[in-house]
N, CA, C and O atoms as a GROMACS GRO file, in nm:
protein
  376
    1MET      N    1  -4.964 -14.552  -7.805
    1MET     CA    2  -5.074 -14.476  -7.863
    1MET      C    3  -5.017 -14.382  -7.969
    1MET      O    4  -4.930 -14.300  -7.940
    2ALA      N    5  -5.067 -14.395  -8.090
    2ALA     CA    6  -5.021 -14.311  -8.201
    2ALA      C    7  -5.104 -14.183  -8.207
    2ALA      O    8  -5.227 -14.186  -8.201
    3ILE      N    9  -5.034 -14.072  -8.218
    3ILE     CA   10  -5.100 -13.942  -8.228
    3ILE      C   11  -5.096 -13.899  -8.375
    3ILE      O   12  -4.991 -13.901  -8.439
    4ALA      N   13  -5.211 -13.861  -8.426
    4ALA     CA   14  -5.217 -13.814  -8.564
    4ALA      C   15  -5.139 -13.685  -8.578
    4ALA      O   16  -5.149 -13.595  -8.494
    5VAL      N   17  -5.062 -13.676  -8.683
    5VAL     CA   18  -4.984 -13.556  -8.709
    5VAL      C   19  -5.072 -13.460  -8.790
    5VAL      O   20  -5.131 -13.498  -8.891
    6VAL      N   21  -5.078 -13.337  -8.744
    6VAL     CA   22  -5.154 -13.235  -8.814
    6VAL      C   23  -5.056 -13.150  -8.892
    6VAL      O   24  -4.956 -13.102  -8.838
    7LYS      N   25  -5.084 -13.132  -9.019
    7LYS     CA   26  -4.996 -13.053  -9.104
    7LYS      C   27  -5.053 -12.913  -9.123
    7LYS      O   28  -5.174 -12.898  -9.141
    8PRO      N   29  -4.968 -12.811  -9.120
    8PRO     CA   30  -5.016 -12.674  -9.145
    8PRO      C   31  -5.091 -12.662  -9.278
    8PRO      O   32  -5.183 -12.582  -9.290
    9SER      N   33  -5.051 -12.740  -9.376
    9SER     CA   34  -5.115 -12.732  -9.508
    9SER      C   35  -5.261 -12.775  -9.506
    9SER      O   36  -5.335 -12.748  -9.601
   10SER      N   37  -5.303 -12.842  -9.401
   10SER     CA   38  -5.443 -12.886  -9.394
   10SER      C   39  -5.540 -12.768  -9.381
   10SER      O   40  -5.660 -12.784  -9.401
   11TRP      N   41  -5.488 -12.649  -9.348
   11TRP     CA   42  -5.573 -12.530  -9.335
   11TRP      C   43  -5.557 -12.430  -9.449
   11TRP      O   44  -5.608 -12.319  -9.441
   12LEU      N   45  -5.489 -12.468  -9.554
   12LEU     CA   46  -5.464 -12.372  -9.662
   12LEU      C   47  -5.593 -12.317  -9.722
   12LEU      O   48  -5.601 -12.198  -9.751
   13GLU      N   49  -5.692 -12.401  -9.742
   13GLU     CA   50  -5.816 -12.354  -9.805
   13GLU      C   51  -5.909 -12.281  -9.710
   13GLU      O   52  -5.971 -12.182  -9.749
   14LYS      N   53  -5.920 -12.327  -9.586
   14LYS     CA   54  -6.018 -12.269  -9.495
   14LYS      C   55  -5.956 -12.186  -9.383
   14LYS      O   56  -6.029 -12.122  -9.307
   15GLY      N   57  -5.825 -12.186  -9.371
   15GLY     CA   58  -5.763 -12.117  -9.259
   15GLY      C   59  -5.690 -11.989  -9.293
   15GLY      O   60  -5.646 -11.916  -9.205
   16ILE      N   61  -5.678 -11.961  -9.424
   16ILE     CA   62  -5.604 -11.842  -9.467
   16ILE      C   63  -5.691 -11.764  -9.566
   16ILE      O   64  -5.760 -11.822  -9.650
   17GLN      N   65  -5.684 -11.634  -9.555
   17GLN     CA   66  -5.754 -11.547  -9.649
   17GLN      C   67  -5.664 -11.431  -9.685
   17GLN      O   68  -5.565 -11.403  -9.617
   18LEU      N   69  -5.698 -11.363  -9.793
   18LEU     CA   70  -5.625 -11.243  -9.834
   18LEU      C   71  -5.697 -11.120  -9.782
   18LEU      O   72  -5.820 -11.114  -9.780
   19GLU      N   73  -5.619 -11.022  -9.741
   19GLU     CA   74  -5.676 -10.896  -9.693
   19GLU      C   75  -5.591 -10.782  -9.747
   19GLU      O   76  -5.468 -10.786  -9.738
   20LYS      N   77  -5.656 -10.682  -9.803
   20LYS     CA   78  -5.584 -10.566  -9.857
   20LYS      C   79  -5.549 -10.472  -9.741
   20LYS      O   80  -5.636 -10.428  -9.666
   21VAL      N   81  -5.419 -10.444  -9.728
   21VAL     CA   82  -5.369 -10.353  -9.624
   21VAL      C   83  -5.275 -10.254  -9.692
   21VAL      O   84  -5.174 -10.294  -9.750
   22SER      N   85  -5.308 -10.127  -9.685
   22SER     CA   86  -5.224 -10.023  -9.746
   22SER      C   87  -5.190 -10.056  -9.891
   22SER      O   88  -5.073 -10.049  -9.931
   23ASN      N   89  -5.289 -10.090  -9.968
   23ASN     CA   90  -5.274 -10.118 -10.111
   23ASN      C   91  -5.195 -10.243 -10.146
   23ASN      O   92  -5.158 -10.261 -10.262
   24ILE      N   93  -5.167 -10.330 -10.050
   24ILE     CA   94  -5.105 -10.458 -10.082
   24ILE      C   95  -5.190 -10.570 -10.022
   24ILE      O   96  -5.252 -10.552  -9.918
   25ASN      N   97  -5.190 -10.683 -10.088
   25ASN     CA   98  -5.262 -10.799 -10.038
   25ASN      C   99  -5.172 -10.879  -9.946
   25ASN      O  100  -5.062 -10.920  -9.985
   26LEU      N  101  -5.219 -10.901  -9.824
   26LEU     CA  102  -5.145 -10.982  -9.727
   26LEU      C  103  -5.230 -11.102  -9.686
   26LEU      O  104  -5.353 -11.098  -9.694
   27PHE      N  105  -5.164 -11.206  -9.643
   27PHE     CA  106  -5.234 -11.324  -9.595
   27PHE      C  107  -5.275 -11.302  -9.450
   27PHE      O  108  -5.204 -11.236  -9.373
   28LYS      N  109  -5.389 -11.359  -9.414
   28LYS     CA  110  -5.440 -11.345  -9.277
   28LYS      C  111  -5.500 -11.478  -9.234
   28LYS      O  112  -5.565 -11.547  -9.313
   29ILE      N  113  -5.477 -11.514  -9.111
   29ILE     CA  114  -5.540 -11.632  -9.053
   29ILE      C  115  -5.689 -11.599  -9.036
   29ILE      O  116  -5.723 -11.491  -8.987
   30THR      N  117  -5.776 -11.689  -9.075
   30THR     CA  118  -5.919 -11.663  -9.064
   30THR      C  119  -5.960 -11.654  -8.917
   30THR      O  120  -5.892 -11.706  -8.828
   31ASP      N  121  -6.073 -11.589  -8.894
   31ASP     CA  122  -6.126 -11.579  -8.758
   31ASP      C  123  -6.155 -11.718  -8.702
   31ASP      O  124  -6.133 -11.744  -8.583
   32GLU      N  125  -6.204 -11.807  -8.786
   32GLU     CA  126  -6.235 -11.943  -8.743
   32GLU      C  127  -6.111 -12.015  -8.691
   32GLU      O  128  -6.115 -12.079  -8.586
   33LEU      N  129  -6.001 -12.005  -8.765
   33LEU     CA  130  -5.878 -12.072  -8.723
   33LEU      C  131  -5.819 -12.003  -8.600
   33LEU      O  132  -5.766 -12.069  -8.511
   34SER      N  133  -5.827 -11.872  -8.596
   34SER     CA  134  -5.779 -11.797  -8.481
   34SER      C  135  -5.858 -11.835  -8.355
   34SER      O  136  -5.800 -11.851  -8.247
   35ASP      N  137  -5.989 -11.849  -8.369
   35ASP     CA  138  -6.073 -11.890  -8.256
   35ASP      C  139  -6.037 -12.030  -8.209
   35ASP      O  140  -6.033 -12.057  -8.089
   36ARG      N  141  -6.010 -12.120  -8.305
   36ARG     CA  142  -5.972 -12.258  -8.270
   36ARG      C  143  -5.839 -12.257  -8.195
   36ARG      O  144  -5.822 -12.330  -8.097
   37MET      N  145  -5.747 -12.176  -8.240
   37MET     CA  146  -5.617 -12.166  -8.172
   37MET      C  147  -5.636 -12.118  -8.029
   37MET      O  148  -5.575 -12.172  -7.936
   38GLN      N  149  -5.719 -12.015  -8.010
   38GLN     CA  150  -5.744 -11.962  -7.877
   38GLN      C  151  -5.811 -12.067  -7.787
   38GLN      O  152  -5.779 -12.077  -7.668
   39GLU      N  153  -5.903 -12.144  -7.845
   39GLU     CA  154  -5.970 -12.250  -7.770
   39GLU      C  155  -5.870 -12.353  -7.717
   39GLU      O  156  -5.878 -12.396  -7.602
   40ILE      N  157  -5.776 -12.392  -7.802
   40ILE     CA  158  -5.676 -12.490  -7.760
   40ILE      C  159  -5.580 -12.429  -7.657
   40ILE      O  160  -5.541 -12.496  -7.562
   41VAL      N  161  -5.543 -12.303  -7.676
   41VAL     CA  162  -5.456 -12.235  -7.578
   41VAL      C  163  -5.525 -12.230  -7.442
   41VAL      O  164  -5.462 -12.253  -7.339
   42ASP      N  165  -5.655 -12.200  -7.442
   42ASP     CA  166  -5.731 -12.197  -7.316
   42ASP      C  167  -5.732 -12.334  -7.250
   42ASP      O  168  -5.719 -12.344  -7.128
   43LYS      N  169  -5.747 -12.439  -7.329
   43LYS     CA  170  -5.744 -12.575  -7.274
   43LYS      C  171  -5.606 -12.607  -7.219
   43LYS      O  172  -5.594 -12.672  -7.115
   44LYS      N  173  -5.503 -12.562  -7.288
   44LYS     CA  174  -5.366 -12.586  -7.241
   44LYS      C  175  -5.344 -12.516  -7.107
   44LYS      O  176  -5.283 -12.573  -7.016
   45THR      N  177  -5.393 -12.394  -7.096
   45THR     CA  178  -5.381 -12.318  -6.971
   45THR      C  179  -5.452 -12.390  -6.856
   45THR      O  180  -5.406 -12.388  -6.742
   46ALA      N  181  -5.565 -12.452  -6.889
   46ALA     CA  182  -5.644 -12.524  -6.787
   46ALA      C  183  -5.597 -12.669  -6.769
   46ALA      O  184  -5.660 -12.746  -6.698
   47ASN      N  185  -5.487 -12.705  -6.834
   47ASN     CA  186  -5.434 -12.841  -6.829
   47ASN      C  187  -5.535 -12.947  -6.874
   47ASN      O  188  -5.537 -13.058  -6.820
   48SER      N  189  -5.618 -12.913  -6.971
   48SER     CA  190  -5.714 -13.010  -7.022
   48SER      C  191  -5.696 -13.034  -7.172
   48SER      O  192  -5.787 -13.082  -7.240
   49GLN      N  193  -5.580 -13.002  -7.221
   49GLN     CA  194  -5.548 -13.020  -7.363
   49GLN      C  195  -5.514 -13.166  -7.390
   49GLN      O  196  -5.439 -13.228  -7.314
   50THR      N  197  -5.569 -13.221  -7.499
   50THR     CA  198  -5.538 -13.358  -7.538
   50THR      C  199  -5.410 -13.359  -7.623
   50THR      O  200  -5.371 -13.255  -7.676
   51PRO      N  201  -5.346 -13.473  -7.636
   51PRO     CA  202  -5.228 -13.481  -7.723
   51PRO      C  203  -5.260 -13.440  -7.868
   51PRO      O  204  -5.176 -13.380  -7.935
   52GLU      N  205  -5.380 -13.473  -7.915
   52GLU     CA  206  -5.421 -13.435  -8.050
   52GLU      C  207  -5.430 -13.282  -8.063
   52GLU      O  208  -5.390 -13.225  -8.164
   53GLU      N  209  -5.484 -13.219  -7.960
   53GLU     CA  210  -5.495 -13.073  -7.960
   53GLU      C  211  -5.358 -13.008  -7.951
   53GLU      O  212  -5.335 -12.901  -8.008
   54GLU      N  213  -5.268 -13.071  -7.880
   54GLU     CA  214  -5.131 -13.019  -7.871
   54GLU      C  215  -5.065 -13.021  -8.009
   54GLU      O  216  -4.998 -12.925  -8.047
   55ALA      N  217  -5.086 -13.129  -8.083
   55ALA     CA  218  -5.031 -13.138  -8.219
   55ALA      C  219  -5.099 -13.036  -8.311
   55ALA      O  220  -5.033 -12.975  -8.395
   56GLU      N  221  -5.229 -13.016  -8.294
   56GLU     CA  222  -5.302 -12.919  -8.373
   56GLU      C  223  -5.253 -12.777  -8.345
   56GLU      O  224  -5.234 -12.698  -8.438
   57LEU      N  225  -5.231 -12.746  -8.219
   57LEU     CA  226  -5.181 -12.613  -8.181
   57LEU      C  227  -5.043 -12.588  -8.240
   57LEU      O  228  -5.014 -12.479  -8.288
   58GLU      N  229  -4.959 -12.689  -8.237
   58GLU     CA  230  -4.825 -12.675  -8.294
   58GLU      C  231  -4.834 -12.649  -8.445
   58GLU      O  232  -4.760 -12.566  -8.497
   59ALA      N  233  -4.922 -12.719  -8.514
   59ALA     CA  234  -4.938 -12.699  -8.658
   59ALA      C  235  -4.994 -12.561  -8.690
   59ALA      O  236  -4.948 -12.496  -8.784
   60ILE      N  237  -5.090 -12.515  -8.612
   60ILE     CA  238  -5.144 -12.380  -8.634
   60ILE      C  239  -5.034 -12.277  -8.610
   60ILE      O  240  -5.023 -12.180  -8.684
   61GLY      N  241  -4.955 -12.297  -8.507
   61GLY     CA  242  -4.844 -12.207  -8.478
   61GLY      C  243  -4.745 -12.202  -8.594
   61GLY      O  244  -4.694 -12.095  -8.628
   62GLU      N  245  -4.717 -12.316  -8.655
   62GLU     CA  246  -4.628 -12.320  -8.771
   62GLU      C  247  -4.688 -12.242  -8.887
   62GLU      O  248  -4.618 -12.169  -8.957
   63LEU      N  249  -4.818 -12.258  -8.908
   63LEU     CA  250  -4.884 -12.185  -9.015
   63LEU      C  251  -4.877 -12.034  -8.991
   63LEU      O  252  -4.855 -11.958  -9.085
   64VAL      N  253  -4.895 -11.992  -8.868
   64VAL     CA  254  -4.886 -11.850  -8.834
   64VAL      C  255  -4.745 -11.797  -8.865
   64VAL      O  256  -4.729 -11.687  -8.918
   65ILE      N  257  -4.644 -11.875  -8.832
   65ILE     CA  258  -4.506 -11.835  -8.860
   65ILE      C  259  -4.484 -11.822  -9.011
   65ILE      O  260  -4.422 -11.726  -9.057
   66ILE      N  261  -4.535 -11.917  -9.088
   66ILE     CA  262  -4.520 -11.915  -9.234
   66ILE      C  263  -4.589 -11.792  -9.292
   66ILE      O  264  -4.530 -11.720  -9.373
   67VAL      N  265  -4.713 -11.766  -9.250
   67VAL     CA  266  -4.789 -11.652  -9.300
   67VAL      C  267  -4.719 -11.521  -9.264
   67VAL      O  268  -4.710 -11.430  -9.346
   68THR      N  269  -4.670 -11.511  -9.142
   68THR     CA  270  -4.600 -11.391  -9.098
   68THR      C  271  -4.474 -11.368  -9.181
   68THR      O  272  -4.445 -11.254  -9.220
   69TYR      N  273  -4.401 -11.473  -9.208
   69TYR     CA  274  -4.280 -11.462  -9.288
   69TYR      C  275  -4.312 -11.416  -9.431
   69TYR      O  276  -4.248 -11.324  -9.483
   70ILE      N  277  -4.410 -11.479  -9.492
   70ILE     CA  278  -4.448 -11.442  -9.629
   70ILE      C  279  -4.498 -11.298  -9.634
   70ILE      O  280  -4.464 -11.224  -9.726
   71ASN      N  281  -4.580 -11.258  -9.536
   71ASN     CA  282  -4.627 -11.119  -9.533
   71ASN      C  283  -4.512 -11.021  -9.519
   71ASN      O  284  -4.514 -10.913  -9.578
   72GLY      N  285  -4.412 -11.057  -9.442
   72GLY     CA  286  -4.294 -10.972  -9.430
   72GLY      C  287  -4.222 -10.956  -9.562
   72GLY      O  288  -4.178 -10.846  -9.597
   73MET      N  289  -4.212 -11.064  -9.637
   73MET     CA  290  -4.149 -11.058  -9.769
   73MET      C  291  -4.229 -10.971  -9.863
   73MET      O  292  -4.172 -10.890  -9.937
   74ILE      N  293  -4.361 -10.986  -9.862
   74ILE     CA  294  -4.448 -10.905  -9.948
   74ILE      C  295  -4.438 -10.758  -9.912
   74ILE      O  296  -4.423 -10.673 -10.000
   75ALA      N  297  -4.445 -10.726  -9.783
   75ALA     CA  298  -4.437 -10.587  -9.738
   75ALA      C  299  -4.301 -10.526  -9.773
   75ALA      O  300  -4.294 -10.410  -9.813
   76ASN      N  301  -4.194 -10.602  -9.757
   76ASN     CA  302  -4.061 -10.553  -9.789
   76ASN      C  303  -4.049 -10.524  -9.939
   76ASN      O  304  -3.993 -10.422  -9.979
   77GLU      N  305  -4.101 -10.614 -10.020
   77GLU     CA  306  -4.097 -10.594 -10.165
   77GLU      C  307  -4.178 -10.471 -10.204
   77GLU      O  308  -4.134 -10.394 -10.289
   78ALA      N  309  -4.294 -10.453 -10.144
   78ALA     CA  310  -4.376 -10.336 -10.174
   78ALA      C  311  -4.305 -10.207 -10.132
   78ALA      O  312  -4.309 -10.108 -10.204
   79ARG      N  313  -4.241 -10.210 -10.016
   79ARG     CA  314  -4.168 -10.092  -9.968
   79ARG      C  315  -4.053 -10.058 -10.062
   79ARG      O  316  -4.034  -9.942 -10.098
   80GLU      N  317  -3.978 -10.160 -10.102
   80GLU     CA  318  -3.864 -10.137 -10.191
   80GLU      C  319  -3.908 -10.085 -10.327
   80GLU      O  320  -3.840 -10.002 -10.386
   81SER      N  321  -4.021 -10.132 -10.377
   81SER     CA  322  -4.066 -10.086 -10.508
   81SER      C  323  -4.121  -9.944 -10.503
   81SER      O  324  -4.136  -9.880 -10.607
   82ASN      N  325  -4.152  -9.895 -10.383
   82ASN     CA  326  -4.203  -9.758 -10.369
   82ASN      C  327  -4.096  -9.657 -10.332
   82ASN      O  328  -4.125  -9.537 -10.323
   83GLU      N  329  -3.973  -9.702 -10.309
   83GLU     CA  330  -3.866  -9.609 -10.277
   83GLU      C  331  -3.827  -9.532 -10.403
   83GLU      O  332  -3.818  -9.590 -10.511
   84PRO      N  333  -3.804  -9.402 -10.390
   84PRO     CA  334  -3.774  -9.318 -10.509
   84PRO      C  335  -3.659  -9.368 -10.594
   84PRO      O  336  -3.668  -9.363 -10.717
   85GLU      N  337  -3.553  -9.417 -10.534
   85GLU     CA  338  -3.438  -9.460 -10.615
   85GLU      C  339  -3.467  -9.588 -10.693
   85GLU      O  340  -3.390  -9.624 -10.782
   86ASN      N  341  -3.576  -9.657 -10.660
   86ASN     CA  342  -3.611  -9.779 -10.732
   86ASN      C  343  -3.719  -9.757 -10.837
   86ASN      O  344  -3.755  -9.851 -10.908
   87ARG      N  345  -3.770  -9.637 -10.848
   87ARG     CA  346  -3.873  -9.607 -10.946
   87ARG      C  347  -3.813  -9.553 -11.074
   87ARG      O  348  -3.711  -9.484 -11.073
   88ASP      N  349  -3.875  -9.586 -11.183
   88ASP     CA  350  -3.834  -9.530 -11.311
   88ASP      C  351  -3.905  -9.395 -11.322
   88ASP      O  352  -4.024  -9.389 -11.350
   89ILE      N  353  -3.830  -9.288 -11.299
   89ILE     CA  354  -3.894  -9.155 -11.298
   89ILE      C  355  -3.853  -9.074 -11.420
   89ILE      O  356  -3.865  -8.951 -11.420
   90GLY      N  357  -3.807  -9.140 -11.524
   90GLY     CA  358  -3.769  -9.070 -11.646
   90GLY      C  359  -3.892  -9.012 -11.714
   90GLY      O  360  -4.003  -9.063 -11.701
   91VAL      N  361  -3.869  -8.904 -11.787
   91VAL     CA  362  -3.976  -8.836 -11.858
   91VAL      C  363  -3.960  -8.864 -12.006
   91VAL      O  364  -3.852  -8.844 -12.062
   92ASP      N  365  -4.065  -8.911 -12.070
   92ASP     CA  366  -4.063  -8.937 -12.213
   92ASP      C  367  -4.091  -8.804 -12.285
   92ASP      O  368  -4.198  -8.746 -12.268
   93ARG      N  369  -3.997  -8.758 -12.364
   93ARG     CA  370  -4.010  -8.629 -12.431
   93ARG      C  371  -4.059  -8.642 -12.574
   93ARG      O  372  -4.054  -8.544 -12.648
   94ASN      N  373  -4.105  -8.755 -12.614
   94ASN     CA  374  -4.157  -8.774 -12.752
   94ASN      C  375  -4.298  -8.733 -12.764
   94ASN      O  376  -4.357  -8.742 -12.872
   0.00000   0.00000   0.00000
């Protein structure tokens, strides 16, 4: 029996959104995708998860890891650009 492979990229359009947090835009998993993930986790807990749902859960988990990593990079870059030693604080006297 062949199980369809679910790719994290299949949710790029409907599973991810931008949200402004502390003046920076971060990626967020949509409520719809989050609800679907919880539904599959609940089925897994009840031992009623299908192999297709197992593959779907793994793909959603990968997407969450990717989004978390990218958000960390964005937040780190924003923090570094706001540190005093990284700002151009020269005064133009002309």
